[in-house]
All heavy atoms as an XYZ file, in Angstrom:
985
protein
N      29.053     95.202     45.476
C      28.550     94.468     46.537
C      28.575     92.965     46.209
O      28.115     92.593     45.141
C      27.036     94.868     46.820
C      26.457     93.997     47.857
S      24.620     94.536     48.105
C      24.872     95.742     49.232
N      29.082     92.029     47.034
C      29.275     90.655     46.759
C      27.916     89.909     46.790
O      27.094     90.279     47.559
C      30.111     90.012     47.837
C      30.146     91.164     48.941
C      29.758     92.449     48.310
N      27.754     88.909     45.937
C      26.398     88.215     45.863
C      26.686     86.891     46.736
O      27.734     86.385     46.809
C      26.170     87.860     44.352
C      25.838     88.953     43.553
S      25.126     88.502     41.973
C      23.582     87.796     42.455
N      25.562     86.495     47.287
C      25.500     85.244     48.082
C      25.576     84.075     47.161
O      25.151     84.123     46.006
C      24.249     85.179     48.864
N      26.239     83.028     47.608
C      26.361     81.813     46.835
C      24.995     81.149     46.650
O      24.061     81.331     47.478
C      27.316     80.820     47.544
O      26.691     80.231     48.684
N      24.914     80.356     45.580
C      23.632     79.637     45.306
C      23.224     78.720     46.560
O      22.055     78.629     46.937
C      23.826     78.858     44.104
C      24.951     79.416     43.470
C      25.800     80.142     44.462
N      24.267     78.151     47.123
C      23.893     77.234     48.363
C      23.351     78.156     49.531
O      22.435     77.737     50.179
C      25.196     76.539     48.852
C      25.728     75.506     47.919
C      26.677     76.113     46.888
O      26.907     77.285     46.893
N      27.179     75.310     45.987
N      23.876     79.317     49.724
C      23.390     80.183     50.787
C      21.955     80.615     50.486
O      20.969     80.559     51.412
C      24.223     81.386     51.058
O      25.596     81.000     51.193
C      23.785     82.239     52.150
N      21.698     80.966     49.231
C      20.315     81.326     48.834
C      19.326     80.178     48.987
O      18.213     80.310     49.501
C      20.262     81.937     47.392
C      20.997     83.169     47.166
C      20.936     83.491     45.711
C      20.288     84.303     47.953
N      19.684     79.001     48.644
C      18.891     77.819     48.791
C      18.599     77.607     50.232
O      17.465     77.227     50.595
C      19.522     76.599     48.025
C      18.783     75.272     48.144
C      17.402     75.448     47.366
C      19.560     74.149     47.519
N      19.543     77.594     51.059
C      19.474     77.369     52.498
C      18.387     78.372     53.077
O      17.504     78.018     53.800
C      20.736     77.446     53.262
C      20.582     77.389     54.775
C      20.348     76.176     55.359
C      20.592     78.510     55.484
C      20.186     76.120     56.703
C      20.482     78.445     56.878
C      20.240     77.223     57.538
N      18.541     79.602     52.649
C      17.699     80.760     53.216
C      16.152     80.487     52.727
O      15.267     80.625     53.513
C      18.089     82.118     52.847
S      19.607     82.584     53.680
N      16.027     80.048     51.507
C      14.731     79.704     50.924
C      14.096     78.575     51.647
O      12.873     78.653     52.078
C      14.771     79.429     49.490
C      13.524     79.166     48.794
C      12.588     80.387     48.935
C      13.729     78.853     47.310
N      14.860     77.454     51.831
C      14.394     76.242     52.691
C      13.977     76.652     54.029
O      12.974     76.202     54.584
C      15.393     75.170     52.628
C      15.586     74.462     51.346
C      16.746     73.411     51.394
C      14.199     73.686     50.969
N      14.775     77.492     54.693
C      14.530     77.958     56.085
C      13.204     78.590     56.165
O      12.379     78.389     57.033
C      15.658     78.742     56.625
C      15.436     79.237     58.025
C      15.597     78.323     59.054
C      15.010     80.567     58.185
C      15.372     78.790     60.338
C      14.760     80.961     59.594
C      14.953     80.149     60.606
N      12.905     79.550     55.190
C      11.743     80.298     55.138
C      10.469     79.440     54.977
O       9.462     79.570     55.559
C      11.828     81.441     54.141
C      12.714     82.600     54.444
C      12.821     83.621     53.298
C      12.205     83.370     55.683
N      10.620     78.463     53.989
C       9.505     77.603     53.765
C       9.179     76.713     54.957
O       8.033     76.575     55.307
C       9.843     76.679     52.486
C       8.881     75.604     52.331
C       9.845     77.597     51.235
N      10.214     76.189     55.566
C       9.982     75.347     56.689
C       9.338     76.055     57.846
O       8.343     75.662     58.466
C      11.289     74.625     57.140
C      11.708     73.621     56.180
C      11.185     74.066     58.456
C      13.149     73.047     56.294
N       9.965     77.196     58.241
C       9.380     77.974     59.399
C       8.001     78.569     59.101
O       7.176     78.643     59.931
C      10.348     79.148     59.780
O      10.537     80.014     58.600
C      11.613     78.688     60.283
N       7.750     78.887     57.806
C       6.451     79.354     57.427
C       5.428     78.240     57.598
O       4.295     78.434     58.053
C       6.360     79.911     56.014
C       5.016     80.406     55.551
C       4.544     81.617     56.216
O       5.507     82.453     56.815
O       3.371     81.899     56.241
N       5.826     77.039     57.227
C       4.952     75.804     57.283
C       4.620     75.593     58.765
O       3.450     75.186     59.111
N       5.524     75.674     59.659
C       5.258     75.447     61.175
C       4.215     76.464     61.561
O       3.352     76.097     62.362
C       6.526     75.601     61.956
C       7.454     74.410     61.852
C       7.080     73.119     61.437
C       8.771     74.382     62.086
N       8.192     72.384     61.496
C       9.285     73.082     61.896
C       9.759     75.432     62.497
C      10.621     72.803     62.032
C      11.023     74.948     62.737
C      11.408     73.659     62.404
N       4.281     77.735     61.280
C       3.388     78.789     61.714
C       1.968     78.414     61.189
O       0.979     78.534     61.868
N       1.817     77.977     59.939
C       0.534     77.703     59.378
C      -0.021     76.387     60.057
O      -1.279     76.373     60.315
C       0.689     77.431     57.875
C       0.897     78.746     57.150
C       1.078     78.449     55.656
O       1.217     77.375     55.212
N       1.253     79.529     54.806
N       0.740     75.461     60.380
C       0.294     74.227     60.973
C      -0.266     74.539     62.315
O      -1.418     74.016     62.655
C       1.400     73.166     61.163
C       1.036     71.925     61.816
C       0.219     71.086     60.942
O       0.122     71.185     59.740
N      -0.511     70.140     61.560
N       0.290     75.429     63.148
C      -0.227     75.739     64.479
C      -1.590     76.536     64.343
O      -2.324     76.542     65.268
C       0.847     76.601     65.196
N      -1.761     77.255     63.206
C      -2.947     78.012     63.174
C      -4.251     77.231     62.614
O      -5.281     77.781     62.589
C      -2.740     79.247     62.219
N      -3.939     76.177     62.089
C      -5.159     75.266     61.496
C      -5.852     74.659     62.652
O      -5.351     73.997     63.506
C      -4.574     74.124     60.621
C      -3.757     74.822     59.373
C      -5.628     73.326     60.049
C      -3.002     73.724     58.531
N      -7.210     74.937     62.631
C      -8.130     74.273     63.649
C      -7.915     72.801     63.487
O      -7.841     72.153     62.402
C      -9.540     74.709     63.243
C      -9.319     75.871     62.395
C      -7.994     75.717     61.689
N      -7.984     72.071     64.565
C      -7.914     70.650     64.616
C      -7.826     70.062     65.952
O      -7.777     70.586     66.916
N      -8.056     68.667     65.860
C      -8.198     67.889     67.006
C      -7.170     66.669     66.780
O      -7.342     65.928     65.828
C      -9.599     67.466     67.130
S      -9.907     66.360     68.442
N      -6.209     66.569     67.718
C      -5.224     65.553     67.412
C      -4.947     64.661     68.707
O      -5.219     65.042     69.826
C      -3.895     66.320     67.096
C      -4.100     67.319     66.106
N      -4.185     67.113     64.749
C      -4.310     68.685     66.194
C      -4.328     68.271     64.107
N      -4.414     69.270     64.932
N      -4.368     63.513     68.472
C      -3.917     62.661     69.523
C      -2.703     63.276     70.163
O      -1.833     63.832     69.479
C      -3.511     61.285     69.051
C      -4.535     60.298     68.548
C      -4.072     59.060     67.824
C      -5.468     59.947     69.695
N      -2.705     63.171     71.539
C      -1.622     63.803     72.223
C      -1.223     62.917     73.448
O      -2.072     62.501     74.222
C      -2.110     65.167     72.916
C      -1.044     65.819     73.699
N       0.018     66.530     73.134
C      -0.891     65.979     75.040
C       0.710     67.045     74.048
N       0.254     66.695     75.267
N      -0.003     62.413     73.484
C       0.525     61.562     74.474
C       0.595     62.234     75.850
O       1.019     63.334     76.011
C       1.796     60.977     74.013
C       2.318     62.121     73.188
C       1.162     62.865     72.559
N       0.301     61.385     76.902
C       0.479     61.867     78.332
C       0.781     60.624     79.201
O       0.386     59.553     78.920
C      -0.692     62.686     78.828
C      -1.980     61.830     79.113
C      -2.358     61.472     80.302
C      -2.805     61.511     78.076
C      -3.458     60.744     80.504
C      -3.955     60.773     78.111
C      -4.279     60.386     79.498
N       1.529     60.857     80.272
C       1.863     59.808     81.175
C       0.785     59.590     82.242
O       0.299     60.547     82.735
C       3.190     60.135     81.941
C       4.401     60.090     81.033
O       4.462     59.225     80.150
N       5.255     61.045     81.185
N       0.553     58.300     82.403
C      -0.582     57.825     83.363
C       0.128     56.947     84.357
O       0.866     56.008     84.077
C      -1.678     57.014     82.685
C      -2.661     56.606     83.651
C      -2.333     57.933     81.587
N      -0.086     57.232     85.641
C       0.436     56.324     86.686
C      -0.825     55.600     87.186
O      -1.814     56.184     87.545
C       1.013     57.104     87.837
O       2.123     57.838     87.266
C       1.467     56.135     88.956
N      -0.791     54.304     87.263
C      -1.921     53.502     87.598
C      -1.599     52.802     88.967
O      -0.457     52.213     89.038
C      -2.200     52.375     86.577
C      -3.368     51.530     86.961
C      -2.482     53.071     85.222
N      -2.468     52.838     89.932
C      -2.342     52.185     91.157
C      -3.407     51.119     91.358
O      -4.515     51.367     91.055
C      -2.293     53.146     92.317
C      -1.182     54.017     92.356
C      -1.111     54.944     93.510
N       0.171     55.813     93.515
C       0.198     57.051     93.111
N      -0.877     57.564     92.546
N       1.328     57.704     93.083
N      -3.041     50.017     92.054
C      -4.054     48.964     92.220
C      -5.000     49.313     93.280
O      -6.123     48.817     93.363
C      -3.372     47.628     92.555
O      -2.590     47.737     93.716
N      -4.613     50.183     94.269
C      -5.344     50.571     95.288
C      -5.001     51.877     95.823
O      -3.970     52.457     95.460
C      -5.494     49.530     96.465
C      -4.172     49.148     96.988
O      -3.198     49.940     96.950
O      -3.943     47.927     97.384
N      -5.690     52.440     96.874
C      -5.306     53.802     97.365
C      -3.865     53.771     98.024
O      -3.265     54.793     98.063
C      -6.278     54.159     98.468
C      -7.666     54.659     97.869
C      -8.630     55.242     98.888
N      -9.811     55.449     98.322
C     -10.227     56.569     97.848
N      -9.465     57.506     97.753
N     -11.513     56.750     97.389
N      -3.476     52.664     98.585
C      -2.168     52.604     99.257
C      -1.047     52.445     98.178
O       0.166     52.612     98.531
C      -2.136     51.381    100.215
C      -3.029     51.625    101.401
C      -4.453     51.369    101.167
O      -4.798     50.545    100.287
N      -5.284     51.909    101.950
N      -1.357     52.247     96.933
C      -0.319     52.029     95.902
C       0.415     50.796     96.036
O       1.659     50.701     95.759
N      -0.290     49.721     96.521
C       0.302     48.386     96.626
C       0.999     47.949     95.373
O       2.194     47.428     95.442
C      -0.812     47.360     97.136
O      -1.427     47.854     98.260
C      -0.075     46.003     97.375
N       0.391     48.100     94.311
C       0.929     47.784     92.944
C       0.762     49.042     92.165
O      -0.241     49.697     92.124
C       0.175     46.691     92.308
S       0.238     45.092     93.276
N       1.823     49.370     91.390
C       1.669     50.585     90.481
C       2.602     50.469     89.326
O       3.512     49.677     89.287
C       2.006     51.967     91.268
C       3.372     52.049     91.625
C       3.569     53.418     92.389
O       2.597     54.008     92.957
N       4.693     54.061     92.284
N       2.176     51.139     88.267
C       2.918     51.177     86.954
C       2.537     52.415     86.244
O       1.689     53.141     86.572
N       3.331     52.679     85.172
C       3.019     53.845     84.378
C       2.937     53.387     82.899
O       3.458     52.410     82.522
C       4.037     54.928     84.592
O       5.266     54.483     84.251
N       2.266     54.293     82.098
C       2.067     54.036     80.770
C       1.881     55.375     79.968
O       1.251     56.289     80.589
C       0.887     53.117     80.506
C       0.609     52.666     79.006
N       1.389     51.732     78.510
C      -0.263     53.064     78.085
C       0.968     51.543     77.244
N      -0.048     52.397     77.039
N       2.229     55.449     78.718
C       1.863     56.638     77.888
C       0.557     56.307     77.230
O       0.506     55.432     76.390
C       3.036     56.936     76.920
C       2.607     58.004     76.103
C       4.299     57.222     77.650
N      -0.465     57.065     77.587
C      -1.738     56.959     76.980
C      -1.912     58.153     76.014
O      -1.143     59.007     75.957
C      -2.843     56.992     78.029
N      -2.998     58.076     75.257
C      -3.313     59.169     74.256
C      -4.634     59.868     74.600
O      -5.564     59.208     75.013
C      -3.558     58.459     72.898
C      -2.270     57.846     72.282
C      -1.272     58.897     71.858
O      -1.472     60.006     71.496
N       0.032     58.395     71.823
N      -4.623     61.213     74.511
C      -5.786     62.026     74.741
C      -6.065     62.742     73.422
O      -5.238     62.744     72.567
C      -5.525     63.033     75.854
N      -7.247     63.401     73.411
C      -7.547     64.230     72.186
C      -7.472     65.653     72.714
O      -8.033     66.027     73.570
C      -9.031     63.915     71.702
S      -9.127     62.296     70.929
N      -6.584     66.399     71.988
C      -6.317     67.771     72.340
C      -6.319     68.619     71.093
O      -5.931     68.147     70.035
C      -4.884     67.902     72.964
C      -4.518     69.380     73.194
C      -4.814     67.003     74.203
N      -6.860     69.834     71.245
C      -6.865     70.727     70.061
C      -8.002     71.745     70.144
O      -8.709     71.744     71.109
N      -8.333     72.385     69.040
C      -9.389     73.228     68.954
C     -10.225     73.012     67.672
O      -9.656     72.627     66.676
C      -8.949     74.744     69.149
C      -7.908     75.083     68.048
N      -6.524     74.780     68.205
C      -8.116     75.735     66.922
C      -6.007     75.225     67.072
N      -6.886     75.822     66.318
N     -11.508     73.361     67.746
C     -12.353     73.127     66.640
C     -13.093     74.418     66.401
O     -13.029     75.366     67.319
C     -13.373     71.964     66.973
S     -12.535     70.415     67.323
N     -13.812     74.525     65.289
C     -14.416     75.821     64.891
C     -15.699     76.034     65.620
O     -16.385     75.063     65.977
C     -14.621     75.867     63.392
C     -13.342     75.968     62.661
C     -13.563     76.199     61.200
O     -14.505     76.934     60.895
O     -12.748     75.830     60.467
N     -16.063     77.240     65.848
C     -17.343     77.634     66.468
C     -17.760     79.054     65.804
O     -16.915     79.813     65.335
C     -17.253     77.752     67.985
O     -16.329     78.845     68.358
N     -19.039     79.285     65.957
C     -19.545     80.667     65.428
C     -20.773     80.959     66.080
O     -21.449     80.060     66.653
C     -19.684     80.560     63.850
O     -20.668     79.600     63.559
N     -21.110     82.253     66.140
C     -22.310     82.694     66.652
C     -22.816     83.887     65.704
O     -22.019     84.664     65.312
C     -22.178     83.298     68.067
N     -24.150     83.972     65.503
C     -24.766     84.955     64.596
C     -26.174     85.165     64.923
O     -26.729     84.363     65.699
C     -24.620     84.461     63.098
C     -25.134     83.055     62.867
C     -26.455     82.815     62.646
C     -24.161     82.086     62.960
C     -26.920     81.439     62.326
C     -24.664     80.717     62.802
C     -26.001     80.444     62.493
N     -26.675     86.362     64.612
C     -28.111     86.647     64.906
C     -29.018     85.629     64.309
O     -28.774     85.150     63.201
C     -28.293     88.016     64.220
C     -26.975     88.627     64.128
C     -26.031     87.442     63.861
N     -29.999     85.249     65.057
C     -30.957     84.231     64.563
C     -31.816     84.736     63.444
O     -32.148     85.903     63.357
C     -31.880     83.741     65.615
O     -31.117     83.094     66.710
N     -32.244     83.826     62.610
C     -33.154     84.286     61.465
C     -34.505     84.602     62.039
O     -34.795     84.246     63.137
C     -33.285     83.001     60.484
C     -32.039     82.726     59.737
C     -32.264     81.652     58.697
N     -33.345     80.655     59.124
C     -33.293     79.403     58.827
N     -32.247     78.928     58.282
N     -34.178     78.603     59.282
N     -35.189     85.327     61.261
C     -36.515     85.869     61.713
C     -37.505     84.742     62.084
O     -38.156     84.765     63.076
C     -37.270     86.676     60.587
C     -38.493     87.307     61.007
C     -38.599     88.280     61.946
C     -39.696     86.730     60.456
C     -39.837     88.784     62.338
C     -40.953     87.295     60.868
C     -40.908     88.296     61.780
O     -42.221     88.823     62.274
N     -37.499     83.577     61.296
C     -38.292     82.477     61.576
C     -37.914     81.826     62.960
O     -38.793     81.354     63.678
C     -38.234     81.370     60.526
O     -36.835     80.898     60.340
N     -36.637     81.855     63.331
C     -36.232     81.228     64.628
C     -36.720     82.174     65.666
O     -37.286     81.753     66.817
C     -34.727     81.046     64.623
C     -34.295     80.790     65.991
C     -34.264     80.064     63.715
N     -36.662     83.426     65.543
C     -37.053     84.468     66.512
C     -38.606     84.304     66.773
O     -38.958     84.267     67.910
C     -36.872     85.887     65.995
C     -35.370     86.418     66.114
C     -35.318     87.711     65.334
C     -34.939     86.485     67.547
N     -39.430     84.313     65.728
C     -40.817     84.072     65.876
C     -41.196     82.810     66.575
O     -42.006     82.752     67.590
C     -41.580     84.087     64.447
C     -42.967     83.742     64.611
C     -41.373     85.487     63.907
N     -40.547     81.675     66.224
C     -40.802     80.331     66.735
C     -40.429     80.302     68.274
O     -40.995     79.537     69.023
C     -40.085     79.294     66.014
N     -39.438     81.083     68.606
C     -39.028     80.998     69.932
C     -39.562     81.991     70.904
O     -39.232     82.273     72.039
C     -37.463     81.101     70.159
O     -37.078     82.535     69.717
N     -40.520     82.847     70.378
C     -41.224     83.935     71.039
C     -40.179     85.042     71.319
O     -40.258     85.649     72.422
N     -39.293     85.213     70.461
C     -38.337     86.324     70.427
C     -37.312     86.194     71.620
O     -36.759     87.095     72.111
C     -38.929     87.697     70.487
C     -39.688     88.024     69.212
C     -40.948     87.644     68.998
C     -38.938     88.603     68.168
C     -41.664     87.914     67.794
C     -39.603     88.909     66.837
C     -40.975     88.445     66.799
O     -41.576     88.748     65.611
N     -37.063     84.899     72.095
C     -36.121     84.658     73.190
C     -34.810     84.093     72.665
O     -33.770     84.206     73.310
C     -36.744     83.664     74.168
C     -37.761     84.275     75.072
C     -38.411     83.205     75.911
N     -39.094     82.337     74.912
C     -39.806     81.313     75.221
N     -39.999     80.877     76.434
N     -40.467     80.588     74.241
N     -34.829     83.520     71.508
C     -33.584     82.838     70.852
C     -33.098     83.803     69.796
O     -33.219     83.611     68.770
C     -33.993     81.556     70.338
C     -32.816     80.672     69.822
N     -32.067     79.955     70.761
C     -32.199     80.551     68.654
C     -31.104     79.352     70.129
N     -31.171     79.679     68.767
N     -32.350     84.851     70.274
C     -31.940     85.810     69.265
C     -30.540     85.662     68.775
O     -30.068     86.339     67.888
C     -32.070     87.342     69.833
C     -31.361     87.485     71.239
O     -30.713     86.559     71.618
N     -31.524     88.661     71.817
N     -29.796     84.647     69.459
C     -28.424     84.378     68.844
C     -28.415     82.832     68.613
O     -28.826     82.118     69.484
C     -27.350     84.790     69.853
C     -26.003     84.332     69.454
C     -27.411     86.216     70.055
N     -27.856     82.487     67.525
C     -27.729     81.111     67.153
C     -26.175     80.779     67.214
O     -25.465     81.514     66.550
C     -28.326     80.700     65.751
O     -29.749     80.969     65.765
C     -28.041     79.314     65.363
N     -25.826     79.791     67.856
C     -24.416     79.427     67.880
C     -24.193     77.995     67.425
O     -25.032     77.138     67.680
C     -23.791     79.649     69.267
O     -24.416     78.865     70.199
N     -23.132     77.764     66.828
C     -22.707     76.466     66.449
C     -21.248     76.263     66.924
O     -20.367     77.027     66.667
C     -22.653     76.308     64.907
C     -24.143     76.697     64.292
C     -22.219     75.077     64.386
C     -24.098     76.769     62.739
N     -21.078     75.105     67.566
C     -19.644     74.820     67.998
C     -19.466     73.383     67.969
O     -20.338     72.488     67.911
C     -19.565     75.297     69.436
O     -20.552     74.636     70.307
N     -18.075     72.994     67.902
C     -17.761     71.647     67.829
C     -16.586     71.522     68.860
O     -15.877     72.485     69.157
C     -17.232     71.205     66.501
C     -18.248     71.101     65.410
C     -17.660     70.636     64.168
O     -16.602     70.842     63.675
N     -18.486     69.782     63.514
N     -16.478     70.376     69.496
C     -15.355     70.129     70.457
C     -14.540     68.931     70.108
O     -14.933     68.020     69.313
C     -16.058     69.747     71.777
S     -17.066     71.109     72.544
N     -13.321     69.047     70.512
C     -12.368     67.950     70.203
C     -12.777     66.685     71.033
O     -12.860     66.726     72.264
C     -10.950     68.380     70.705
S      -9.559     67.334     70.212
N     -13.098     65.680     70.383
C     -13.764     64.476     70.955
C     -13.099     63.198     70.548
O     -12.516     63.038     69.497
C     -15.181     64.410     70.441
O     -15.834     65.666     70.740
C     -15.902     63.240     71.146
N     -13.027     62.297     71.493
C     -12.503     60.903     71.253
C     -13.495     60.080     70.450
O     -14.631     60.076     70.859
C     -12.156     60.201     72.640
C     -11.000     60.835     73.349
C     -11.792     58.701     72.268
C     -10.796     60.287     74.705
N     -13.178     59.607     69.375
C     -14.226     58.773     68.551
C     -13.795     57.407     68.423
O     -14.564     56.574     67.954
C     -14.306     59.399     67.172
C     -12.981     59.326     66.362
C     -14.868     60.770     67.112
C     -13.117     59.497     64.808
N     -12.658     57.042     69.046
C     -12.313     55.616     69.060
C     -11.362     55.336     70.195
O     -10.473     56.161     70.484
N     -11.575     54.262     71.005
C     -10.823     53.880     72.155
C     -10.132     52.473     71.739
O     -10.651     51.714     71.041
C     -11.717     53.714     73.351
C     -12.232     55.060     73.948
C     -13.264     54.639     75.096
C     -11.127     55.897     74.553
N      -9.096     52.236     72.535
C      -8.567     50.939     72.524
C      -8.034     50.554     73.895
O      -7.666     51.557     74.649
C      -7.477     50.715     71.446
C      -6.160     51.564     71.765
C      -5.188     51.276     70.550
N      -4.066     52.172     70.698
C      -2.877     51.704     71.258
N      -2.747     50.505     71.674
N      -1.792     52.616     71.422
N      -7.909     49.294     74.193
C      -7.419     48.895     75.537
C      -5.968     48.646     75.409
O      -5.463     48.071     74.416
C      -8.073     47.646     75.995
C      -9.529     47.777     76.437
C     -10.103     46.445     76.980
C     -11.507     46.525     77.346
N     -12.087     45.324     77.799
N      -5.212     49.119     76.480
C      -3.772     48.793     76.576
C      -3.536     48.124     77.849
O      -4.210     48.431     78.910
C      -2.941     50.068     76.425
C      -3.057     50.523     74.914
C      -3.227     51.062     77.343
N      -2.502     47.298     77.919
C      -2.187     46.648     79.119
C      -1.041     47.347     79.810
O      -0.101     47.738     79.181
C      -1.748     45.152     78.885
C      -2.920     44.359     78.299
C      -2.516     42.915     78.050
C      -3.760     42.217     77.550
N      -3.519     40.767     77.325
N      -1.252     47.556     81.147
C      -0.205     48.239     81.892
C       0.414     47.194     82.973
O      -0.356     46.481     83.661
C      -0.763     49.430     82.724
C       0.278     50.186     83.589
C      -1.416     50.431     81.821
N       1.699     47.140     82.964
C       2.391     46.228     83.900
C       2.561     46.881     85.245
O       3.061     47.995     85.270
C       3.720     45.821     83.335
C       3.655     44.972     82.016
C       3.052     43.597     82.298
O       3.289     42.930     83.258
N       2.333     43.254     81.257
N       1.965     46.275     86.293
C       2.151     46.952     87.599
C       3.086     46.219     88.396
O       3.236     44.936     88.382
C       0.820     46.836     88.381
C      -0.444     47.441     87.619
C      -1.673     47.251     88.475
C      -0.229     48.935     87.329
N       4.064     46.906     89.077
C       5.011     46.309     90.004
C       4.489     46.350     91.395
O       3.942     47.325     91.900
C       6.311     47.191     90.046
C       6.919     47.374     88.663
C       7.526     46.084     88.107
O       8.055     45.196     88.939
N       7.599     45.889     86.822
N       4.503     45.142     92.070
C       4.026     44.986     93.383
C       5.168     44.698     94.390
O       6.202     44.380     93.941
C       2.856     43.867     93.409
S       1.595     44.089     92.174
N       4.870     44.789     95.620
C       5.816     44.433     96.739
C       6.249     43.030     96.585
O       5.505     42.064     96.040
N       7.449     42.639     96.890
C       7.954     41.239     96.819
C       8.300     40.912     95.431
O       8.377     39.683     95.283
N       8.440     41.767     94.490
C       8.807     41.349     93.164
C       7.601     40.806     92.323
O       7.788     40.376     91.254
N       6.451     40.873     92.982
C       5.252     40.387     92.164
C       4.723     41.364     91.244
O       5.041     42.537     91.298
C       4.150     40.145     93.308
C       2.911     39.312     92.760
C       1.970     39.023     93.984
N       1.672     40.258     94.785
C       0.524     40.992     94.552
N      -0.339     40.607     93.680
N       0.267     41.998     95.270
N       4.180     40.823     90.085
C       3.697     41.696     89.008
C       2.243     41.374     88.764
O       1.813     40.309     88.852
C       4.486     41.519     87.735
C       5.843     41.972     87.765
C       6.543     41.678     86.419
N       7.814     42.395     86.524
C       8.301     42.978     85.446
N       7.798     42.940     84.267
N       9.542     43.602     85.557
N       1.475     42.413     88.416
C       0.095     42.328     87.942
C      -0.036     43.015     86.633
O       0.777     43.862     86.313
C      -0.920     42.887     89.053
C      -0.972     42.025     90.259
C      -1.984     42.626     91.202
O      -2.915     43.443     90.779
O      -1.957     42.245     92.332
N      -1.101     42.798     85.973
C      -1.407     43.438     84.735
C      -2.751     44.084     84.770
O      -3.767     43.386     85.202
C      -1.322     42.430     83.540
C      -1.436     43.078     82.194
C      -1.037     42.059     81.114
O      -2.077     41.255     80.797
O       0.052     41.896     80.658
N      -3.012     45.209     84.283
C      -4.210     45.916     84.276
C      -4.564     46.524     82.951
O      -3.617     46.996     82.263
C      -4.229     47.057     85.373
C      -5.503     47.786     85.658
C      -6.556     46.864     86.349
C      -5.194     48.941     86.568
N      -5.788     46.500     82.480
C      -6.127     47.173     81.205
C      -6.704     48.495     81.469
O      -7.593     48.659     82.304
C      -7.074     46.279     80.484
C      -6.411     45.076     79.837
C      -7.361     44.357     78.885
O      -8.604     44.278     79.113
O      -6.907     43.731     77.928
N      -6.228     49.528     80.671
C      -6.884     50.871     80.607
C      -7.129     51.251     79.202
O      -6.783     50.596     78.254
C      -5.914     51.821     81.325
C      -4.690     52.092     80.432
C      -5.592     51.559     82.682
C      -3.799     53.212     80.867
N      -8.052     52.216     79.118
C      -8.430     52.775     77.796
C      -7.494     53.936     77.376
O      -7.115     54.677     78.257
C      -9.864     53.240     77.739
C     -10.817     52.056     77.738
C     -11.590     51.762     78.840
C     -11.088     51.459     76.605
C     -12.453     50.713     78.897
C     -12.006     50.350     76.570
C     -12.664     50.048     77.689
N      -7.254     54.029     76.094
C      -6.564     55.211     75.586
C      -7.171     55.541     74.287
O      -7.903     54.664     73.581
C      -4.988     54.852     75.351
O      -4.394     56.033     74.890
C      -4.820     53.668     74.243
N      -7.057     56.776     73.892
C      -7.743     57.247     72.576
C      -7.104     56.663     71.386
O      -5.835     56.589     71.408
C      -7.703     58.795     72.548
N      -7.820     56.239     70.436
C      -7.314     55.646     69.246
C      -7.467     56.655     68.036
O      -6.601     56.710     67.218
C      -8.055     54.332     68.831
C      -7.568     53.659     67.648
C      -8.311     52.363     67.454
N      -9.771     52.501     67.558
C     -10.573     52.835     66.501
N     -10.137     53.270     65.452
N     -11.897     52.925     66.738
N      -8.516     57.512     68.140
C      -8.811     58.494     67.128
C      -9.563     59.664     67.635
O     -10.364     59.508     68.670
C      -9.583     57.824     65.944
N      -9.328     60.773     67.045
C     -10.102     62.093     67.461
C     -10.717     62.801     66.292
O     -10.267     62.479     65.139
C      -9.022     62.987     68.071
S      -7.998     62.284     69.356
N     -11.691     63.600     66.609
C     -12.246     64.427     65.471
C     -13.132     65.571     66.208
O     -13.466     65.515     67.286
C     -13.129     63.681     64.569
C     -14.509     63.404     65.067
C     -15.389     62.700     64.038
O     -14.837     62.159     63.009
N     -16.656     62.720     64.258
N     -13.277     66.604     65.447
C     -14.119     67.671     65.928
C     -15.534     67.081     65.720
O     -15.990     66.656     64.644
C     -13.950     68.917     65.051
S     -12.325     69.765     65.356
N     -16.401     67.276     66.812
C     -17.728     66.703     66.804
C     -18.620     67.590     67.727
O     -18.138     68.501     68.336
C     -17.716     65.231     67.248
C     -18.891     64.512     66.965
O     -19.871     65.023     66.297
O     -18.991     63.333     67.357
N     -19.902     67.298     67.787
C     -20.867     68.042     68.455
C     -20.364     67.977     69.988
O     -20.044     67.002     70.479
C     -22.250     67.476     68.345
C     -23.341     68.201     69.099
S     -24.994     67.497     68.726
C     -24.890     65.984     69.449
N     -20.457     69.233     70.538
C     -20.110     69.352     72.036
C     -21.145     68.721     72.888
O     -22.466     68.849     72.619
C     -19.887     70.714     72.464
S     -18.591     71.571     71.533
N     -20.851     67.936     73.847
C     -21.733     67.264     74.803
C     -21.337     67.477     76.171
O     -20.026     67.459     76.462
C     -21.831     65.706     74.495
C     -22.420     65.452     73.171
C     -22.343     63.929     72.881
N     -22.886     63.601     71.636
C     -22.113     63.526     70.461
N     -20.837     63.792     70.506
N     -22.756     63.194     69.375
N     -22.159     67.779     77.183
C     -21.750     67.939     78.479
C     -21.222     66.607     79.092
O     -20.318     66.537     79.807
C     -22.984     68.437     79.321
C     -23.369     69.939     78.994
C     -24.611     70.270     79.776
C     -22.233     70.732     79.310
N     -21.957     65.469     78.846
C     -21.518     64.169     79.396
C     -21.530     63.178     78.269
O     -22.692     62.953     77.747
C     -22.370     63.745     80.623
O     -22.073     62.522     81.014
N     -20.539     62.586     77.998
C     -20.462     61.646     76.931
C     -20.117     60.251     77.332
O     -20.429     59.244     76.744
C     -19.358     62.136     75.757
C     -19.418     61.233     74.582
C     -18.510     61.819     73.550
N     -18.339     60.929     72.527
C     -18.730     61.129     71.239
N     -19.259     62.316     70.946
N     -18.546     60.209     70.324
N     -19.371     60.138     78.412
C     -18.879     58.761     78.825
C     -19.477     58.352     80.129
O     -19.672     59.048     80.927
C     -17.355     58.818     78.830
C     -16.709     59.273     77.651
C     -16.234     60.560     77.468
C     -16.762     58.528     76.394
C     -15.683     61.011     76.330
C     -16.238     59.004     75.287
C     -15.727     60.307     75.146
O     -15.146     60.709     73.963
């Protein structure tokens, strides 16, 4: 039976290491900046408009639920029987960016919008902004 060349073996090993790394990266909990296109209009009629790539926070964070400790049960009158802990992907820093708007007649305007600068897993809130 012929043996594979050292170059072929090295290529196969590198391929396995790279593809295994991609799979592990996708499985790691996390919250990351994610670009998306934004179209900005100066008014409802779209008199002036422009587009920009902004950043959002996208990902998943850890959560857990477990039976409450006895002291929690007693303190809650036996109503709080499950304790849950969760975190949400949250924007922790914003920055302003300028968007160039094209208007009728070759006129231009400039508008500032916010984009995410940094993200992290943090306490979940119903309304933050």
